[in-house]
N, C-alpha and C positions, 0 to 999 in steps of 0.2 A: 129192643130190636123187634120189629114187627114184620111178619110175612102174611100178606093178605092173599092166601091161597086156600083152595079147598082140597080135602083128602078124605080117604076112607079110614074109619077107625072102628075098633071093636074093644070092648072092655069087660073085664070080669066084674068090676064093681061100678065103674063110672058109666060106661055106655053098654047096654045089654044087646043092642041090635047093631048089626053090620050094615051101615048105610052111608051115603055121601053127606058130608058135613063141610061147613066153612069154618076154618080156624084162623085165629090171629094170636101170635105170640106177643103178650103184653108185659112190659116192665112195670110192675106194681110199685116197687121201691128200688133202692140202690142195689140190693142183692136178691130181690124176690121177683120171680117171673110166673106167669100163669098162661095156660093154654085155654083160650076162650072160644066157645063154639057159638056160631051165629046162624040164624036162619037167613034164608035168602031175602035180601032187601030189608033187613032189620038193622037198626043202628045199635041196639043194646044186645049184649051176649045172653044166650039162653042158659048155658052151663059153662063152668070153668073148672080147671084142674091146676092146682098149684104144683110147680115143678120142684119145689124144695125137697131134697132127699131122693129124687129120681135119678136113674142112670139110663142114658139113651145109648142105643147101639143098633147096628144093622142086623137084619135077620133074614132067614131064608123065606122063600115064598110059602104061603100058608095054603094048604089044600082045602078045598071046599069053600073058599072065599072068592067070590066073583067081583070083578070091577077094578081091583088093584093089580099092578104089574110088579112093583118093587115095594119091599116092606121094611119097616124098622119099628122098634118097640121101646117103651120106657118101663123100667122095673123099679119097684120100691117095696121092700119088705114083703115079698110074696105077691104083691099086686102087679099085674102086667097089663099094659095098654099097648095094643098093636095098631100101627098106622100104615097106610098104603098110599103110593103116589103113582102118577101116570108114567113118569120117566125117571131115569137115574139122576139126571141133573137136579131135579126138584128134591129128590130124596137126599142128595148130598147137602144141598142148601139147608133143608130142614134139620138134618142131623147136626150139622155144624152150628146152626143157630141155637138149637136146644142144648147142645154140648156146652156152649159158652154160657147159657142161662143157668144150667144146673151146677156149673162149677166143678164137675166131677174130675177126678185125677186121670181117669182112663180116657184116652182119645180114641174114638171109634175109627176103625179102618174099614173101608168098603171092601167086601169080598170080590175077588177077581171074577169068579164064575158068574156072579150076579150081573156084572157089567156086560158080559158077552151074552149071557142067556136072555137078558131082557132087551137086548138090542135087536132091531129088525135085520141088521146086517152083521152077522157074526164075524165076518172076516175084515171088519173095519180096523184100520191101523190106529194104534194108540196116539200117534202124533197128529192125527187129523182132527179138525174141529168142524163139525157140521152145523149148518144153519138151522136144521130141524131140531126143535127142542128135545125131541126124543133121541137125537143122535149127538147132542152136545157133549163134548168131553169135559170131565170134571176138572175145575180149576185146582181142586185139592190134589189131583194126580200130578198136575204140573208143579205144584208147590212141593209135593212129596218126592218128586223125581230127583235123581242125582244131578247136581249142578254140572257135572262133567258131560252130561248128555246134551247140553244146550250151549250155544254161543251167546252168553249173556251180554257181552259187549255189543254185539250186533243187535240183540233184542232191546237193549237199553237205548240204543240210538233210535230205533223205531219208536219205542215208548216215549222218549223225550221229544221226538219230533212231533208226534201226535198230541202230546200234552201241550207243547208250545203252540201248535196249530189251534187247539181249542182255546188256549189262553189269549191268543192274538185276535180272536173275534172281538175282543174289547181292547184293541191296540192303543187307543188314545188314553186309556187309564193305566194300562200295565207297562207300556213301552218295552215289552220283552221280558219283564220280571215275572217269575212264577209266583203263584199264591202260596201262602204258608203251608196249606195242605198239600199242594203239589210238590213243594220242596221236601216235605216230610216223606212222601211216597218215594220220590226219586232218591233221597238219601238212604231210605230203608232198602231200596232195591240194590243200590251200590254197595251198601254195607253187607247185605246178605249174600250177594253173589259175586262180590269181589270185582266190581267194575272200577277200573282205574280212574282216579280223579282227572288226570291229564286227558285221557280219552273222553271222559264226560264233557270237559270244558271245550275240547276241540270240536266235538260234535255240536255243542251248544253254539260255539262261534260260527260254525258253518250255517246252522239253521238261522241264527240271527242275521248273518250277512245276506242270506237268501231274501229275507224280508227287507233289509235295508236297501239292497240293490233294486228292489221293486218299489222304492219310494214309500215304504212303510216306516213309520217313525219308531226308531229303536234308541233307547238311552245309551249314549256313548260311554257313560260310566260303567254300564253292564258289560260292554265289550272290553273296557279297560280291565275290569276285575278278572274276567275270564282269561284275557290275553296275559295279564301279569301272572296268573296262576300257572298257565302253561309255560310261560317263559322261565319261571322259577325252576321248573323241572328240566327244561331243555338246557338252560345255562347253569344249572346246578347251584343256584343261590337261594334255596329254600330257607326260611327262617330257622327251621328245626335242624338244618344241616343234613337231612336225609332225603331220599327220594330217588327214584329210578325212572327211566324213560326207555321205551322201545324204539327200535329203528323206524318202525312204521309211524309211530307218533312223531318222531323227529321230522320225517319227511312230510307228514301232514301239517306239522307246525310251520315249516317253511312255505308250503303252499298257502296256508291260511295267512301267514304274514304278508306275503306278496299280494294276495287278494285284498287284505285289509288296507295295505298302503294305497292301492288303487281306489278302494272305496272311500277312504278318508280324504284323499286328494280330490276326488270327485265331489264330495260333500262340501269341502272348503271352496272349491270352484263355484259351486251352486249354493253358496251360503245363504243368499237371499231367499231361496226357494226351499232348501232343506231345513232352514231354521227361520221361518218367517217371523218378522218383528221380534227376533231374539228368543223365540219360543222353541222348545222348553227352556226355562231359565238355566243358564250356564251350560247348555248343550254344546254350543259352538266352542266355548273355551275348553270344555272337556274333550272335544274332538281334536283340538290343537294339541292338548296335553297328551292324548293317546297317540297322535302321530309322532310326537317326539319320543314317546316311550317305545313305539314300534320300531323306530329307526335305530334303537340300540341293538346291535347285532350279537353281542356276547357279553359275558359277565365282566370282562376286563376292559371293554371298549365303551367309552361314553361318547355318544354322538355329538359332534361339534354343533354348537348353536347355529353356526353359519349354514350348515347343511340343511337343518330344518328351516331356517330363514329363507334359504334359496328356494326350497320346495314350496313354501307358502307364498313366496314372491311370484313364482311361476303360476301358481293357482290363482292369485289375485289378478295377474295380467289377463289370464283367460276369463276370469270373472268379469273384468271390465268390458271386454268385448261381448260377452254373453248378455250382460245387463243392458248394454247400450242397444244391442240388436233387439232385445225384448222390449225396450222402451220405444224404439222406433216402430215396432209392430203395434204396440199399444196406442201410440200417438197417431198412427196412420198418416204420417206426413210424407208427402211426395217431394223428393229432392230434385225434381225435373227443373233444369236450368231455364226452360222456356216459360216458366211461370211469371206472372206479373211481379215486379220487384217489391211492391207493397205487400203482396201475399206471401212472398218468400220471407220477408222480414217479420211478418206476423207469425208465421210458422216457426221461425228461428227463436223468436221471443217465447212462444209457447213451449217449444222444446227445451229452452233454457230453464224455464220454470220447473218442468218435469225433472230435468237433470239435477237441479238444486234439491228438489224434493227427495230424489233417490239418495243423494249424498247425505242429506240431513238424516234420513232414515238409517243409513249405514252408521252414521256417527252416533245416533241415539240408541240404536238397538244392538250394534255389533262392535263398536269401537272398544268396549271393555274387554271383549274376548281377545282382541289383538293388542292389548295393552303392553305385551312384551315387546312388540315391534310397531310402535305407532307410525314410524316412517313408512312402513309397508302400506298402511291404509292411505297415507298421503300419496304414495306412488300409484296406488290403485285409483285414487281420485284423479290424479294427473293423467293417467292413461285413459280413464273414462272421459275426462274433459278434452283430451286431444282428439278423440273421435268426434266429439261435438264441434271442435274447432274447425274441422274441414268444412262442414256445412255452414258454420257461421261466417267464415271468410268468404266463401262463394256468394252468400247472400248479401254481404256488405259491399262486395265489389260491383254488384249490378245496381246499387242504389244511385240515384242522381247526385251530382256533385254538391249542390246546395240544399240537400235534404238533411234535416236534423231529426228525423224520426227514429234514428238508431240510438240516440242517447238513452232512452229508457232501457235498452238492452244492456248498455254499459253499466247503468246504475244498478240494475237487477243483479248482474254477475259480480260487480265490484263490491256491493254491499255484503254479498255472501262470502266472497273470497277474503276480504279484509278482516272479517270476523273470525276466520279460521287461522290459527297460528301456524299450521303446517302448509296451508295453501296460499297464505298471504305472500305476495311477491315471488310466488312460484313460477314455473315455466308458463303455464297458461295465463296466469295473472300478468306477467310481464308482456306476453304477446298481446293480451287485451289492451294494455296501456299503449303499446307501440302502434296498434291499429287506430286508436282513438285520439292520440296526441295531435296529429294533423287536423282532424275534424274539430277538436276543441279550439285550436289556435285559429283556424280559419273562421270559425263561428264568432270568436271574440273580435277578430279583425273586422268582420262585416258588421257586427253590432256596434263597434266603435264608430265606424263610418256612418252608419245609419243614425246613431244618436247625434253625432255632430251635425249632420244635415238637418235633422229634425229641429235642433236648436236654432239653426240659421233660418229655416223657413218659419218656425214658430214665432220667433220674435219679429220677423218682418210682417206677419199677419196678426200679431197679438192685439187683442182688444182690451186686455187687462181687466176683464171681468173676473170677479172673485170665484174661485173653484176650490172648495175645501180650504186648504191652508195657503193657497197661492193662486197663480194664474194657470191657465190651461197648459201653457208650455212648461212651466216649472213642475207642475204635477206630473206631466207625462215624462219629463226628464228624470225626476227622482224615482218614479215607478220603474222606469226602464233600467236605471242604474241598480236599484235594489233587486229587481228580478234577475238581472245578469249576475250579480254577486250571489244571490241565493241559488241560482242554477249551478254556478261553479262550486258553491259550498255543498250542495246536494250531491255533486259528483264524488265527494270524499276521496279526492285523488290520493292513492296510497303512497306514491313516491314523494318524500318530503321536499326535495329540491324543486321539482316541477310544481308542486302544490304551492310552495312559497312564491314561485315566479308568477303563477296565475293570480294569487292574492295581491301581490305587489302591483302587478300591472293594472288590475281592476281598481285598486285604491288610487293609483296615480291618474287613471283615466277619469275617475269620479272627481278628483280634485281639479283637473283641467276643465272638465265640463262645467263644474260648479262655478269655477272662477269666471269662465266665459259668460255664464248665466248672470252672475252678479254684475259684471261689467255692462252687459246689455240692459240690465234693469236700471243701473245708475244712469246710463245714457238716456234711457226713456224718461226717467224722473227729471233730469236736468231739462229735457225738452219741455216737459209739462210745466215746470216752474218758470221757465223763461216766458211762456205764453200766459201765465197767470196774471190776473188783475191785481192792482195795488190798492184798490178801494175797499170800502167795507162791504161791498157786494161779493167779495171773494169768499168762496166756500171750497174747502178741501175736496178735490175730486175723489170719487171712489176708486179710481184707478191708482191714485197715490197710496191709498190704504192697501190696495192689493199689492203694490210694490213693497210696502212695509212688511206685509205678511209673507211675501215671497222671500225677502231677505231674512226674516226671522225663521222661516222654515228651512232655508238653506243653512243657517247656523245650527239648527237642530239635526238636520240630515248629515251635516258634515261630520259630526261625532260618530255617526253610524256607518257612513259610506267611505270615509277618507282616513280613518285612523289605522295605523300599523304600529308594530312594536319596534321596528327598526329606527335607528337614530335619524337617518337621513329623511325617512318618510315622516317621522315625528316633526322634524324641522319644517318640512313642507306643509304639514297639517297646521302647525302653528302659524305659518305665514298666511295660509288660507283663512284660518279663523280670524287673525288680525285684520286681514283684508275685508272680511265680511263685517266685523265690528266697526272698522273705520268707515265703511260704506254706510252702515246704519247710523253712526254718529253724524256723518256728513249730511245724510238725508234728513235727519231730525233737525240738524242745525240750519239747513237751507229752508226747511219748512218754518222754523221759528223766525228766521230772517224775513220770510215772506209775511208772516203775521206781524212782526215788528215793523215792517215797511208800511203795513196798513195803519198802524198806530202813528207812525211818523207822518203819514198823510193827514191824519186827524190833527196832530199837533201843528202841522204846517198851516192848516186852516185857522187854528187858534192864534198863530203868530200874527195874523193880520190885525189882531186887536192890541198889539203892543203899543205902548206910548210912543208918540212921535211918528207913527206911520200914517199914510194917507187914509187908510180905512178907519183908523182910530179917530182921526179928526172928523171925518164924515159922521161916524157913529156918535161922537160927542155932540156935534151940531144937531144931529137928528134928535137926540135925547133932549137937548135944551129947548129946541123948537116945539117939541111935543109937550114939554112941560108948560110952555108959555101959551100956546095957541090951542092945540088940539092933541088929543091922545093918539099916539101912533103905536103899531104893534112892535113889541120888543123881540129881539132874537130869542128863539126857544131852545130846548134841550135836544133837538133832533140829532145833532152831531154826536152827543154822548150816547143817546139811545141806540142809534144805528151801530155804533162801535160795540156797545154791550151786546146787542143782538148778534153781531158778527162773532164775538168771542164765544157766546153760549152755543150757538149753532155749530160752530167748528169743533168745540169741545165735544158735543154730542156725536158728531160725525166720527171723530177719532175714537171715542170710546166704543161706539157701536160696531165699527168696522175693522179695528185693529185687534188682533187676537191675543196679543201678549200684554198683560197688565203692567209688567215692569217697564216695557217700552213706552206705554202710554204715560206712566208716571214720570219717566225721564223727559218725555216731550213736553209735558205740562210744566215740569220744573224749569226747563230751559226757556219755554215760552214766557212764563211768569217773570223769570229773572231778566230776560231781554226786554220785556215790556216795562218793568220798573226802572231798568237802567236807562231806557229811552226817555221816560218821563223825567228822571233825575237829571239827565244831561240837558234836557230842554229847560228845566227850571234853573239849572246852574248857569246857563247862558243868560239868564235874566235876573241875576242877583241884584243888579243895580236898578232894576225896573220893578215898579209895583204892578201886580197882575190886574188886568181888567176884571171887572166883576163877572163878566161872562166867561172869561178864561178860568176864573176861580171856580165858578159853579160847575163847569164841564169837567175840570180836572178832579174836583172832589168826587163827583159822581162816578167818573171812570175809575179812579183809584179805589173808591169804596166798593164798587161792584166787582171790579177785577179781583180784589182781595177776597171777597166773599165767594165768588164763583170758583176760583182756584182752590179755595179751602174746601168747598163742597166736593171738588173733584179728587180730593185726597192729598193735596200738596201739604207737606208738613209745616208746622209752625216755624221751624228753624229756617226753612227756605222762604216762607212768607214774610217773616220779620227780618229780612236782610238789611244791610246798611243803606241800600238805595231806597227801600221803603221807609226806613226811619228818617232819612233826609227829606223825602217827599212829605211825610206827615208833619214834620216840624215846620217846613216852609209853608205848607198850606194852612196850618193852624195860625201862624203869624199873619199870613195874608188875610185869613178869615177875621182875625181880631181887628186888623186895620180897616177892613171893609165895613165891619160892624160899626166902628166909630164914625166913619165918613158917610156911609150910605144908609145906615140904619138897617132896615129890613130888606136890603137889596138882594140878599142871597135867597130870599123866599123859602126859608126853612131848610136849605141845604147847608150842612156843616159837617166838619170832621167829627164833632162831638156826637152827632147822631150816628155817624159811622162807627165810632168807638162803642157806643151803647149797643148797637145792633151786633157788633162783633162779640161783645162780652156776653 
């Protein structure tokens, strides 16, 4: 213990002269203290006196010593050291400090006459405490006074209030809790002067509620502990089975209870502001628990859960109104009905986002506290949303009839509501669906009409230029159908029956639209083929390739846009797929017929060389005359060459402009088979005739090149070596052998054998 004060001292052995010195009481070790003398402005002591064995006591004024007003001395085995102070209060402090340092058994008692003699006002009352250091009353006198002379209960209330006031200067860390040192002092005071525990906690509750009512954060668990302590006295259910209560304490308890109920209900009503973001942790839950505890009126009555629930329900209803009004003030949204409809819808959407944010915060930070009654938070949210509903309805009513700008508002609210098990298909959610059902139905009706009209106009003006996977009309159709279905899917309609109706209607609409598209494409293809040339100058138009691609894309899109899980719709989907496949097969067949017709034209020209025909006689005469008189030009291989060029160029066109490899392979297979069949039929019709040398040369070249070209295009050997091809090869080999015997080198190096070697 240190006292940095100065005093006058005189000593018989230690200090010889009476003069002013500065002393510090220093604790040298656990039980050893020393009085150290310092000079002014010096950090190191000049002299020291160990207090071990000394006895300190008050003494009378010393005559002949000037400067000191009150005196005390320290005695040890004949040694005497006298000290003097300026006022009584300092002397009491020094004597008490030295008394504790020496450990003496005798406790010094200040003489009464010294107190009055050394005071400037001798008639000062002992109960007065002056601000003047020379007039301050000794605390020792108060401690030594008889307890019956003071109202310690009232003094404790003042002491506790001021202690709490000092403690609450750091309210965010203490939350109303006293420090351990403060608790020790208050406990000591109560134990020494008999302050009743019930009175202590009632005073504590009042002080805490004063702070809480002024929006200062107080731990509700602290209120709970103090209230439970007082209630155990009032209701007579203390754990130890003993305890008394005064009538005044009982009256104070009732007043505190009523005041506490009002405070707790107010905090629950303003839970977003009293416990922002759920802080402090568990405070709101403790508040609800305390409210339930406070509603217990006596020891035998347990408050019904319904009563607490109803009170909390009323608080949350008020909270919804307060929260919404605060949100409106924060958003600064004007609900004036004269505003532009687009602006009102924009404000409603923004306010909806803020409402969702508030409800999400409530669920994240406060729902655990209300876990006893989760339906109350749902009712709170419904009440909150009902206030928003008024502005939402008025904003939607002023929107134009054919305006679809309000759908984002439905998506925003519906996505939030359907994810909440308590709010999904609740009152506000059902109202939201009722408002938007007519809008959705009307939108789909108009889109269906618009798509149908676009199909009609599109095919009338269609140029059949390739666009991505089809034509411009088909691409636009499939994009619109997909966008419409994605729009309805993004709505995530919560009511299953209406959602199923929307999905079914859109799938059926897509089926109808796609079927119409396929029919119009087939009609356009037939028109193209009717106008196509039958000569070797025929080239597959790029528009025909676009039609192929459109049908292939329709087949792919059909699985995405037209499939449903219901049996009837599956049947319709199968019919549509079969229709598309049949159309594809028919288109490929017609194209192959066109190519086969070109080959038949070539074979028709070769027919003029048949034995017994007029052209054959002329040709024979010309050949003989040329052999006898003059050399004449013989018919060349232009016919075979032009046909081979026709095949190769059309193969390249189909491969470069049709997007599906499987479809190309099927077309080539069918084209090759039909070609070989046509040649086989032509030869069969001439079984009894020997082929003209020119016919033989052209056929060998056509068959050989056709086989090789289609093999290079990926046609499999099983298809290439079919029965028609085998029949053709056998006939041509026989004819080749016959021609070799009769005409010698009339084939000019063209033979089936060469073809076989090249193939191998």
